[in-house]
Every structure is written in structure tokens, then in C-alpha cells.
N, C-alpha and C positions, 0 to 999 in steps of 0.2 A: 637182685632179682631172684625170685624163688625158683629153684630148679625142680622140675618134675622127676618122678622116679619110675622105675620099672614096677609094674604092679606086683603085689604080693603073690597073686595067683601064678604069674609067670615064674617068679623066683622059686616058689614052692614046687612047681612042675619040674624046673630044671634041676633043683636039688634032689628031687626024688627019682628022677630018671638017670641021674649021674651024668647028664649031658653038660657040656660047657656053655657058658653064656658067650655068644659070638659078638665081637665088636669089630666093625669095619671102619677103617680110617680112610676116607676118601679125600683126596686133595691134590696138590701140585708138588713141586720139588721140595717144598718145606716139609711136607708129609713124607715124601720119599726118603729124604735125608741127603739131598744134594750138598756136596762140599764136606761131608763127614768122611773120615777115613774108612769107616765101616757102617754104611747105612743099615745093614741087616742087624747090627747090634746097637747102634748109637742113635738111630732115628727116634723121633718121639713115639711112634707106635711100638717100636721094639722095647723102649723103656717102659711104656705103658703096660706091655705084656708082663714084664717083671714085677711091676707094682701090683697089678691085679691078681697075679698068681695063676695057679693051674686050674682054677675053676672057671677061668675065662680063656677064650681063644681070640687073639687080636690079629687081624689081617691088614696089611699095609697095601692100600690101593691108591697110593700117591704116584703121580706120573709127572715128570718134569715139564714145565712151561705151559701147562694147560689152563684154559679159561672156562668160566661159566658161560660166557657169550657163545651162542651157537654160530655166529658169524665171525667170531674171534679168529686170530691167526692159528690157534691150536686148540680147538674146543674139546672139552672132556667128553662131550657127546659122541665124538667120532674117534678120538685117540686115547680116551681114558680106559678105565677097567670096569665099566658098567657090567659087561657080561660076567666077569669074575665076581663082582659084588652080588649079582643075582644068583649065581651058582652057590655062593657062600651062604645066602639067606641069613643075614645077621639079625640078632636081637636088638642091637644098638648100632646106629650109624653116627659117626663123627664127620661132619661135612665142613671142610676147611678149604675154601676156594675164594678167589677174588683178587689176589695179588697181581697176576698177569693180565687181568682185565684192565688195569690202569695204564698199560702201555698205549702210546699214541695211536697205533694202528687199530687198537681195540676200542678204548674208551672214547676217543675223539670222534669216531665214526658211529659207534653203536651203543653209546651209554644209555640211550632211552630204552634199550631192550634188556638192560641188565636185570631189572626187577622181574620182568616176565620170564626170562630164561632161568633165573635163580629159582623162582617159584616152580617152574616146570621141572627143574631138576629135583627139587624137594618132593614134588608130587610123584615123580617117576620112582624115586627111592621108596616113598611111602606105599607104592603099589605092590611091593614085594609080598609074596605069600606069607613071609614071616612077620609082617606088620611091625617093622622095627621102630623103636623109639629113636627119633632123630634129634641130635644135638647140632645146632649150627654154630660155627666158631667164627668170631670176629677176627679178621686177618691180623697178623702181627704187624707192628709198625715198621716203616721203612726209614732208614737213617741215611744221612748224607754220605755218599761214597761215589767216587768216579765210576766204579764198575757198575753199580746198581743204576746210576744215572745214565750210563750208556745204553742200558736196556729200556729206559723210559719208564721204569716203575716208579710211581709217585705216591708219597704218603698223603699228600693233599687230597688225592682221589680216593684213597682208602677211607679217609674220614667221611667222604661222601657216600661210600658204600655202606658204612656201618648203620646209619639210620634206615637204609633200605632193607638190610638184612634183619634188623630188629623189627621192622614193620611186618615183614614176611613171617617171622617167628610168631609175632602176635596174632596174625591172621590165621595161622595154621596151628597155633597152640604148641609151639616147639620150645625146647630148652635152648637157651643161649649161653655159650661159654665165651667169656671175654678174655681173649689172649692179647688184645691190643693194649689196654690200660696197664696191666701189671708189667709189661715188658718195655713200656716207654722209658722207664728209669734204668734200663740195662743196655745202652748202646754198645757196650763192650762185647755183648753176646753176638753182635752182628758185624764185627769189625772186618771180616773178610771182604764182603761186598755190600754191606748195608741192607741186604735183603734176607739172606739165609742165616739161620742161627748156627752157632757153633755147638759143641757138645753140651756146654752149660745151658745154652738157650733151648736146645732140644729137650734136655732134662727138665727145664722149667715148664715148657709146654706140656710135657707128659704129666707132670704133677698137677697142673691146672686142670687138665682133662680128667685125670684120675679123681681129683677132688670133686668134680662135677658128677662123675659116674657113681662114686661111692658116697655121695652126700646123704643118701638115705640111711647109711649106717653110722655116720659121724654126727649128724645134726638132725634133730627131730623133723619129721616131714611137714609139720605144721608151722615151721618157722617162717616168718615173713621178713622182707628187707626193711631196715629201719628208715622210716620216712619222716619222722619228726624228731625234734631235739630232746631225746630222752637220755642220750649218752654223749658225754663230752670227753674228747681225747686231746692230749698234749704229748707230742713226741719229741724227745731229745736224742742225743747220740746213742745212749745206752739205757734209756728208760722210756716207759710208756705210762703216763698218768691218766687214770680213768675216774670219772665222776658221773653220777646220775642225778636226774631231777625228779625222781619218783619218791613218794613217801614209803616208809617202811624199808624192809631189807630187800635189796636187789642182788641177784646172782649173775655174775658175768663169767662165762666159760670161754676159754681161748683155744682155738683149733689151728693146727698148722695145715699146710697144703695137702698133706697126706690124709687129713681128716682125723689125726690123732689129737686128743684133748691134752694140752700141755699145761694149762693153768686154770684154776677156779678161784674167784675172789668174791667176798661178800661186802656189800656196800650199803651204808645208810644214806638217806637223802642229804645231798650237798657234800657228802664226804668224798675225798679224793684218795685213791690208792695208787701208789706208784709201783710198777712192775719192773724189775731189773731185766733188761733185754740184752745184756752184754754177750751172752752166749748164744743168742738167736741168730739165725742166718737171714740175709736179705731175702724177703719173700712176701707173698700175700698171706695174711692171717685172717681168721674169721672170729669175730666176737659174737657170742650169743647172750642176749639179755633176757632174763625172766624176773617177774615181779608180780605179787598178788594183785596189784591194782590194774594190771593189763591182762586181758583174757588169753593172750597167746604170746609165745616168745618171739623175739626179733633178732635179726643178725645184722652185722655191719662188717664190711671188709676193711682191713687195715694194711696198707702197703708199707712195710718196714724196709727202709733203705739205709743200710748200715754205713755205706761209704759217703753219704751226703754230709756236707759241712753245715753245721748248725751255728 
């Protein structure tokens, strides 16, 4: 999915006034950093601050156990940090809620109101005087664990929330950050209770969010998601084989989660090039494809799982 960017005018204004770009992370306990030995330094917003650097100011407005649902057992509307968010007047909002809405006392009674309440929260945040760019985050997956099961948090219902969130994003023209798909392959990051990420999980979330925010500096803004079979991939334990079906020379650039370009290869039609990935970490990578026969570049995500048995 193509991620939108902060307008050049806003960036220019911030750079010339010396003001920081404000990022507000709104969410539940996963955003707050529940279960981490030091949420103030190990939560994903804290890591995001380190990644973005001093030109950004990241505020953690995550609160434990909160819901999107207004009639939920602990709604963000009443018990969250909306007053603090409005006082902060962010340029960017990262909205990551929905996990606690899957509890029986919430979803089983009020699931028909989830879409309306989520949309209302988006519109409330959009009404800030700062007119922030809003990124909605797909909830992380939930894994089998007796502790998480005792809370009633269900992955099967997160799967039902995802198309609702995607639809709202489409209606309002919002950016979507997928934290669900990349983390499906990392159950070990949620080993404590099946719901909350450990330090490695929080670090991964931070990098995914960072990659979305900084996409305009690492990948051309006109790049579109790859929707047709132009690129063929074959992954083995320590290698990634790439081929294209376009005539002439194609250029494939590889970016890591931080947005850093780590590889560039040139391909002729039907030619396959194999990249050694032995030193690469398990993570989501982005491939950008350019060719004279297509008017615009395309990208494709590649989830590289090093511990998988092939």
C-alpha cells in the first residue's frame, strides 16, 4: 500500500523554524510498554524517538487496557490521554488500538459499534488545530497463551477488525501501517502472555512505524505497490533469488526497515539474480522495481524469516 507523506510545505516550515516534528503515539498497553522492564526507554514510542532523532519529538499516549469502543469496559474516550494529545498538537498521529476490544465483554456486546467508534476517534484526532497526518496501525497478532486467553483477547477477532480499519482508512484517506502481518512469524516476541511484545517485539514495531514515517526519504513518493506479476521471488535459508518479466534492463533496490538502501541489482528480462542474505536479520524488507517500460516505480514487501526451516 502506498504510504502518504507529510507535505513538503510542512517539512519546509518545520525545518526553517527549528521546531521539532511532533509524533503522538496513541494506543493501549502495547504502546505504553506493559511488561517491559522500562517502558520509558523500551516501549516502541521510546525506540521510535531514538530512530527519528532530535528533529522529532515523540509522545507516548498509550494507556493500559483501553478500547476504541465507547461502551467498552475501559474506553480511550474516558480514560485515555486525549487531553494530553490535544495539548501536544502533533504533526503526526500513530493510532494503534483494537486489541482490548476483542474481549468478550466488549466485542460480543458492542462489535456492531466498532466501526462507528473507530471512525469517530479518527475524526476527533483529525479535528486538532495542528491538522495531523494520521497513521492507523493494524493491531499486532495474538498468540496462544493461557495468560492472554484468560483476558479473553482473541486473534480471530483482530482479523475481523483489520478490514474495518482498512475501510475507514480508505474512506478518510489515511495511511495504514501493517503491524499484524510482519509479526505473525515472530511468536517468540510475545512469549510472556501472547499479547504484549517483549523488547525485541517493541523494537520491531518501532522500526515498522519508523519505516512508514520516513518512507518519503527512503523510497520515491510516486512508488506504487506491485499489483501484477512483474517480479518473481524465491527465498531459501540464506539467499533471495529475483527475476523480472519486463523487457530491457530493470533496477531493483532493496531497503531495510530503517529505510536504508542495502542492495541494488540490475536485471535483464528472464534473468535471475541471487542475493546472499546470510548476514541479514529476520525482518520486513522492501524491494523497489524500476524499468523504462513502466511509467512509475513499484515496490513489494519481502518478509525474510531466517529461522524458518526450508
